C-alpha positions in Angstrom: 15.2 16.9 6.4 14.4 14.1 7.9 10.5 13.5 8.9 9.3 14.4 12.0 7.9 11.4 13.5 5.3 13.3 15.8 3.3 14.4 12.6 0.8 12.1 11.3 0.7 13.3 8.1 2.9 13.1 5.0 5.4 16.4 4.5 5.0 16.2 1.1 1.4 15.7 -0.2 2.5 14.9 -3.5 4.5 12.0 -2.9 3.9 8.5 -1.1 6.8 7.2 1.1 5.5 3.4 2.0 8.6 3.2 4.1 7.3 5.4 7.0 4.4 3.6 8.8 2.4 6.8 9.7 2.5 7.8 5.8 1.3 4.5 4.7 -1.4 4.7 7.1 -2.4 8.0 6.2 -2.7 7.1 2.5 -4.5 4.0 3.1 -7.2 6.1 4.9 -7.3 8.7 2.0 -7.5 6.3 -0.7 -9.8 3.7 1.2 -7.3 0.9 0.5 -5.2 -1.4 2.2 -1.3 -1.5 2.5 -0.6 -4.1 -0.1 -3.2 -2.2 -2.4 -1.0 0.9 -1.8 2.4 -0.8 -1.9 1.2 -2.7 -5.5 0.0 0.9 -6.5 3.5 2.5 -5.9 5.3 -0.3 -7.7 3.2 0.0 -10.8 2.9 4.1 -11.0 5.5 5.4 -8.7 5.1 7.7 -5.8 3.1 10.6 -7.3 0.1 10.5 -5.0 -2.0 11.5 -8.5 -0.9 8.6 -10.2 -1.4 6.2 -7.7 -5.1 7.5 -7.0 -5.7 7.3 -10.6 -4.4 3.9 -10.4 -6.6 2.7 -7.6 -9.8 4.3 -9.2 -9.1 2.5 -12.7 -8.5 -0.8 -10.6 -11.7 -0.3 -8.6 -9.8 -0.4 -5.3 -10.1 3.4 -4.2 -13.5 3.7 -2.3 -16.4 5.8 -4.3 
């Protein structure tokens, strides 16, 4: 099922799609990071939101 571009949050809240701008912005807001940090985290640990959050916390890139 294609994403509904009118939505401003991800359809799958467990996966991060950095190829959709609105999803990237959403996850940056959630994790308190910038796009580069988010993309680097996804490259390191994959698209799982939980894994990305853990990675950002371990690397002190997530807001407290």
